[in-house]
N, C-alpha and C positions, 0 to 999 in steps of 0.2 A: 467366594464372593461373586456378586453378579454385576452386570453392567448397570451402573447407576444413572438414572435419569434425573435424580434430585440435584437441584442447583443450590438451594439453601443459602442461609446467611449466617452460619454458625461461626464460632471462634476458630482459632488456629489449633490444629491437632498436633500431637507430639508423638509421631511414630518412632518406635525403637529401631534405629538404623545402625547397623554395624558396617565396618569398612568393606566386608565381603558381600554386602547386600546385593550388589549388581548381579551376582551369580546365584543368589539364594532363591529358593522357591517362594519366599515371602515377598518378593518384589511386586507380585500381582496385588497383594493386600495393600502395599504402600500406595500404589497408583489409585486403587479404588477408594482408599481412605482420603486421598487428596481431593477426589470429586466432592466428598461431603464436607471438606474443610474450607472450600472456597467461599469467600464472603462476597456474594453478589446480591444486588437488590432485587432478587427474583423470588417468586413464590415457589414452594416445593411441590413438585409434580411426580407422581409415581407411575411407572409404565402400566402397572396393574389397573390403574383407573381408566385406561383406554382413551378413546377418542372424545368422550364426553368431558373429561377433565381438560383436554386440549381446547375444546370449544369454550369451556368456562374461562380459561386463561385468556383466550382470544377476545372474549366479550368484555374483558376489563378495559380494553382500549377501543373496542369496536362494538359498542352496545347494539347497534342496529344491523349487525351483520346477518346474513342468511347462511346458516351452517350446513345447508344441504350439500354443497359442493365438497366441503371438507369430509363429511360423513361418507359420501360416495367414493372419494379418493382413498379413504381409509379402508373401505370394503375391498376395493380393487387391489390395493397394496397387500392387504392381509391375505387375500386369496392367491395373489401372484407369488408371495414369499412363503406360502403354506409348506410346512415340512422343513424349511431351512432354519438352521440354528446359528446363533452367535458362538464365538469361542468361549464365552462365559457359560454356555449351556442354556441361555434364554432363547425364546423364539425370536427370529430375525426381525419381526415387525416392531419389536421394542426399539430398534435403532431408528428407523424413519419416524416413529412416533416421538422419540426423544428429540430428534432434529427439528421437527415441526414445533415442538413445545418450546425449545430455545428461541425460535423465531417468533413465536407467539408472545413470549415474554419480552421480546424486543419491540413488540407492537406492530409486527408486519401484517400485511393484508391477507385475505383468504386465498387469493391466487398463489401467493408465495407459500402458504402452508400446504396447499394442495400439491404444488410441485415438490415440496419437501417430503411429503408422505410417499410420493411416487419416485423419488430421485434415484433409487437403486433398482427399480423394476426393469428398465431397459438394459442395464448393465448385467444384472444377476439373475434374471428370470426369462421366460419365453415371451413375456409381454413386449411387443415391439413398439418402436417410436411411432410408427404409423397408426397402430391401434390407440396409443395414448393420444395422438393428435385428433383422431376421430372422436374419442371419448371426452376429451377435456379442452380441445382447441389449440390453436397455434401458440398462444402465449405460454401456456403451461408446458407445451412440448419444447419450446425454445429454452425455457429454464432448466428442464430436465436434461435435455441434450447438452446444454452448456457444462453441466457437472459430470457427464458420463465419460468415463475413461476410454481412451483409444486402446484397442487390443494389442498386446505385445506380439501376438502371433503375426500381425500385419506390420507393425512398426518397429519391432525389435527393441534395441537399446535406446532409441530416441522416443519411445512411447511416452515416458514421463514428461519430457520437455514439450512434446507436441500436444499432449493433453493440457498442460498448463497454458500453452499458446492458444489452444482452442478455447479455453475458459476465458482468457483475457479478451479474445475477439468477441465471444458471446456477451461478455460484460459491457462491451462498447455499445451494444444495442439495449441491454437491460442489466443494470448493475446488481440486481437481485441475485444473479447467478453467483456472484462472489459472496453474498450474505448466506446463501444456502450452503456453499462450500465451507465457509467458516463454521457454521453450526454443525455440519457433518464432521469436520475435523475435530471440533470441540468434544463431541460425544465420543468419537474414536479415541481421543487422547485420554478421556476419563476412564476408558476401559482398556487402556494400552497394556496393563499388567497381565492380561490373558494371552498375550502374544509372546513369541520367542524373543530372546534378548536381541538378536540381530535385527529383527523387525522393529523392536522398540526403538533402537538407536536410529535406524533409517527413517522411521516415521517422525520421531521427535526432531531430527536434524532438519528435515524438509519443512516441518512446522515452524521451527525457529527461523529458517532462512527465507521462507516464502509466505506462509500463512500468517504468522505474527505481524510482519510488516504490512501485509494487506489489510489486516484488521486495524492497524494504526492509520493507514491511509484513509480508510473509510470512517475513522473516528470512533469505532465501536470498542471503546476502552474496556467495557465489562467483559467482552470476549478476549481481547488482547491480554489483559492482566491474567486471566485464568489460564490461557494457553501458555503464557510465559512461565507461570509457576509449575504447570504440568510438565513442560519441557525441562525445567530445572530439576524437578524431581526424577525425571527419566534419565537425563544425561549426567547429572551430578547429585545423586541422592544424599551423599554425605554432607555436601554444602547445604542442601535444603534442610536436612535434619539439624545441622548446627545452627542455622538461622532460626529455625523453628524453636529450638531449645532456648536460645538467648531471648527470643521474643516472648515466649511464655514466662520465662523467669522474671522479666521486668514488666509484664503486662499490667499487673495490678498498680504498680507505681506509675506507669505511663497513663493509664486511664484516670488516675487521681489527678495528675498534673494537667492533662488535657481538659478534664472536667472543670478545673479552676479557670483555665484560660477561656473556655467557652462561656462560662458564666460572666466573666469580666467583659469579654467582647460583646456579648448580648446586651449587657447593661449599658455600656458606653454608647452603643449604636442606638439603643432605645432612647437614651437621653438626647440624642441628636435627631430624634423623630424619624429614624430609619427602621423600616420593618424588615427583619431578616430572620433566617434560620441558620444556625451554626452546626456544622457537621464534623464529626471526628473522622479523619481520613488517614489512618496509618498506611505506610507504604507496603506494597505487596512484596513478597520475598525476592523476586527477581530484581526489583528496583534496589533493594538493600544489597543484594549480591553484587550488582554492578557498581554500586558506590564503594563497597568493600574492595573490589578489585582496583578501582580507580585510585583509592587512597592507599592501597598496598597494606590493608589491615583486615585480613580474612577472619580474625577472631574478635572484631569489634562490630557492634551493632550500629551501623551508620543509618540511623532512623530518627531524624529530628521530629518532635511533635508537629503535627500538621492539621490544620483546620480549614474547612471550606465555608466561606460566608456567602450564602445565597440570598441576594437582595430582591425584595419585592419592589421592583422599579425598573429604571432604564440605565443606560450607560453612565449618565451623570451621577446617579445614586451610587454606582460602583466606585467612582472616583471620590465621591463624598465619604464613603465608608473607608477607602484607603487613607484619606486625610485623617480620619478619626483614629485609625490604627497607628499611623505614624506619629500622631500627637500623643497617644497613650504610651507607646513603646518606641524606643529608638530603632530605626531601620538599620540592617546590616548593609554596609556600602557594597555596591555592585551586584546586589541580589534582586533588584527590581526589574521585572519584565512586563511589558504592556502588550498582551496578545489580543486586546480589544481594538486598539488602533491598528495593529498589524497582525491579523489572525494567522494561525498556522495553516499549512496546506490542507489539513484534514477537517476544516470548518471550526476548529477549536478557538474559543475566545475566553479570556480570563485575565485578571490582573494577578501577578505573582509577586510576593515580597517575603522577605525574612526579617524578623524583628527579634530584639533581645527581650524576651517575655519575662514573666515572674522568675525571680532568682537569677536573672540575666542569662537564662537558657535560650538558645536559638529556637524560634518557632516559625515554621513555614505557614504562610497565609495565602489562600487563594480566594479571590473575590469575583463573583459573576452573578448574572441575573438568572431567573428560573429557566428561561429558554436556553441560555448559554449552558446551564448545568445539564439540561436534558441532552443537548448536543454533545457536551463533553463526555457523557457516559455512553450514549447510544449512537452518536455520529449521524451518518446519513439516514439511518432508520428513524431517528427522532425528527429530523428535518422533514422527511416525508410524512410522518405522522402529523406534524403540525400543519402541513398543507392539507392533508386529508380531513383534519378536524373541521375545516371550513367547507367541506364538500357536502352537498345536500344529502347524498346517499350514505354518508357515514364512512365509506371507503372510497378510495380513488386510485385504482390501478393505473389510470391514465396519467396520474400525477408523477409517475416514474419516468414518463417521457422527458427526455432532456437532462435527467440527472447525470448520466454518464458524460454528456458534453460539458457539464460544468466542472468536472474533475480534471484539472490541468494535468495532474500526474498520470492519469489514465490516458489522456490524449497523447502525452509524450511517449508512453509505452507503445501506443498504436502506431506512432510515427516511425519508430525504429525497429519494432519487432519483426517486420517482414524482411528486414535486411540481415537479420542474424540467423546463421545456420543453427541447427538443433544443438550441436555440441556447445556453442557459445551462448545460446539463448538463456538458459537458466542462470549461468554465471552473470551475464549482463543484467538479468532481471533482479537477482539478489542485490547487485550494486545499486541499481536504480531505485529499489524500494528501501534502501537504507534509511534508518531514522535520523542519521546524522546529516543534516542539511543546513545550508545557509540561504539567506535571502539577499540577493544583490539587486541593484536598481539601474534602470536606464536613465538617461538625462531627462526623460519625460516622466519619470517616477514609476514606471512599470516594474513590478516586482517579479524577479525570475528566481525560481528555486533550483539550487544546484547541490551536488555532493559537497561535503564540508571541505574537501581538499581540491576543489575545482580551480581551474585556471581561466584566464581570459579567452582561451581557445574554446573551452566548454561553453562559456557565456555566448560567444559569437555563433557557435553552431546551434545553441538553444534558441537564439533569435531567428536565424535563417541559415539554411545550408549554403547558399551562395555567399552570404556574408562571411561564413566561416572559411570558405575556400579563398576568399579575397582578402582575408584579414592580414594586415602587415604591421600593426602596432596597436597599443591600447593606452588610454588614460584612465587611471583609477583615482577617484577623488581629485581630479584635475591634474594629476601628476603622471608623467610618462613612466610606464612600468614594463618589465619584460613579460613576454607572452607566457613564459613558464612560471611566473610568480603566482603563488596561491592567493585566491581572493578571500576576503574576510566578510563576516556577516555585516550587512549594512553598507557595503561599498557601493559607490556610484561609478558605473563603468561606461566608458565610451570607446567603441571599437573604431579603429582607423582602418579604412579599407582602400584597396587599390582602385583607382578609377577605371582600370581595365577589367573587362569581364573575363579575361583569360588567365588570371592568376590562379594558382593552385596551392594546396597546403604543403607544408614542409614535413618530410618524413620524421624529423625529430619531434614533432608534436605528439606522436604516438607514445612517447616516453612520459609526457606530462599531462596529456588530456585524461580526464577521469570519467566523464559521463559516457554511457554506452552509445548515445547518439553521435557524439564527436568521434569516438573511437571507430565506430562502424563507417561513418562517412569518409574519414581519412583513409581507412583501409580500402574502402571501395574505390576511391580515387586511384590509389597506387595499384590496386588489383586490375583495374581497367587498363592502366598503362602497360602492365606486365603481360596482358593477354596478347599483345601484338609483338612480343619479344621474338617470336619465331618468324616474323615477316622478313623476307630476304632483303638485303641491301639494294639489290637490283630493282625490286618492286618499289621500294621507298624512293629511290632516285628517279625512277620512271614517273611515278605519280607526282613527285615534286616538280620535275621538269615540265610536266603537262600544265601544272598550275602556273609556273613562272611564264610559260609561253602564252597562256591565256591572259595573264595580267599584262604582258608586254604588248599584246594586240590592242589593249585598252590604254596603253601608255602608263601603266602602273608598275611598281616594283615591290617585291616581297623581301623585306629586310630580315624578318625572323618569323618563326612558325606560330608564335603565341596567338595572333589574331584568328588563326584557323580553328582554334579549339571550339569556339561557340558554333561556327559553321559546321564543323564535323558532327556536333550533337544534333543540329537541325536536320541533318541527313541520316541520323540514326546510328552514327559511329560514336564510340566512347572517347576516342582521342585522334590526334592528327595522323599517327602512323596507320591506323585503320582506314582513315580517309584516303591517304596516299595509295594504300594497297587496293582499295576499292576502285580508284581511278585507273590504276595500272591494269587491273583485271577487267575493266570495262563495265563495271556495275553502276558507275556514276560518271557523268560527263564533267570534265574540268571547267568548261565554260559556264555550266550551271553553278558550280561551286564559286567561281570567281564573281559571277553576277550577284550572288547572295552576299558574298564577302564585301563587295564594294557598296552595296545598299546599306549594310550594317555599319560600315565605317563612315559613310557620308551622312547617315542619320544621327550620328553622335554629335 
């Protein structure tokens, strides 16, 4: 089997999988067949068709593009990778070509496709980043550098964590770095069967923990779904095969039932003068797998019929369509969600409901506009394409400016990543990228996204580090609650803080705080305190005596050390003990400290 570049939109395959498949030589064939079985709304592209087929795909959404840059990048990449082969036995150039094709199918611009064609040259050939920058400019060089791995020979065991950190930092400037990485991983997952079993497990696990959540954060569901199913096939091929067999067994019956639902929905909405198209949307295998596990029924196909109603209109037409559906069929209580009024963190908007359809069978219904549907499938790539469509030149690389700043989750990562050591970075990243999130609100209505089991302490640190340090209580929906109590989706939270700027966190918070930012800030506080544990008692007493004497000369008295915390930080110390030690050794004058302390106290 060869590395497949085909995306295709075929039906579900039924590979013959035995329990010992993990160890069998046929595993490569399973993974390769998975690539052909994925149902994505993409055109089929073969590597043999070369760069001209890539340009043809690109022109479907960028008709006025100038393909000269893409052709030049292909020639450079082809020459740089000359003689290199993939594990599948194909020329290496098939990989960057496949990556660029995936991005073209998402509607990405020529600059991104250029970087995709060149993305492995710096890492795997003698072509240097400086040469690339001279040949293609700073923008392409930045994108390529962002996805280039750090060498293990220099970074050792922390190379993977630091490479991921580097990619996140590069994405802060241009989020296309993440899109190129996702397309790169997607093609590598399609050809995973050509690697050794240990490599398959390692790559699939990292994909599940980091790359799949990143695809979800960017809203690129077409990539996320395929990655999830490829991961399932790699890590649990028996479960994948079982679902596949059950799905194929009932596929004819499912199509017949869904077809009847779609006809009735279309007619009802036409009668109300709503122009729509209705799409059959069966769940992908990983979604079914997760439902099976949640229900404790691994041998049951947890896959309600599901349709998407795409409305030719605006938000009001979506709600009108919802009213028609609820009039036609009785809604299932507790199953309605409004992601139009409160969009998800990844730009997703839609109305979700479940109704008792024909024969009183549950049917999941999603309702959205055309623009919402594009964003639901292609995420940030669709939003950029919509902006570029209004650009006079047909493409708008500059339209990417500011995209990263609008992604709250990415800004949150940037705020805490520099605090995390390499050993803890990947674990904290996995947690922060978790799909399981809740939205809680400030009194002013600001929505804050937190992990599903977050506490008020996480909420306080999400708002502001100093607010977290000074947190002494909380009101949730108007009621006093314990700081360790988990928050629920939709809660309105008010943090009660100490009026003193010198309050610090409690060590017990580490047991209940869930967000990486809160955990890191609390640990840093106590780490800073512990750094001065080796300061002698004599030094501490001498420094404190100097402060007391300086205060006495001004007719003041120091009742407790807390007010000195803020002053210590002004002078570059992390806590009061360091301040006392500095005064004792003569690196700072007690009178200067006292003067600053009195000014701060009198100013309040």
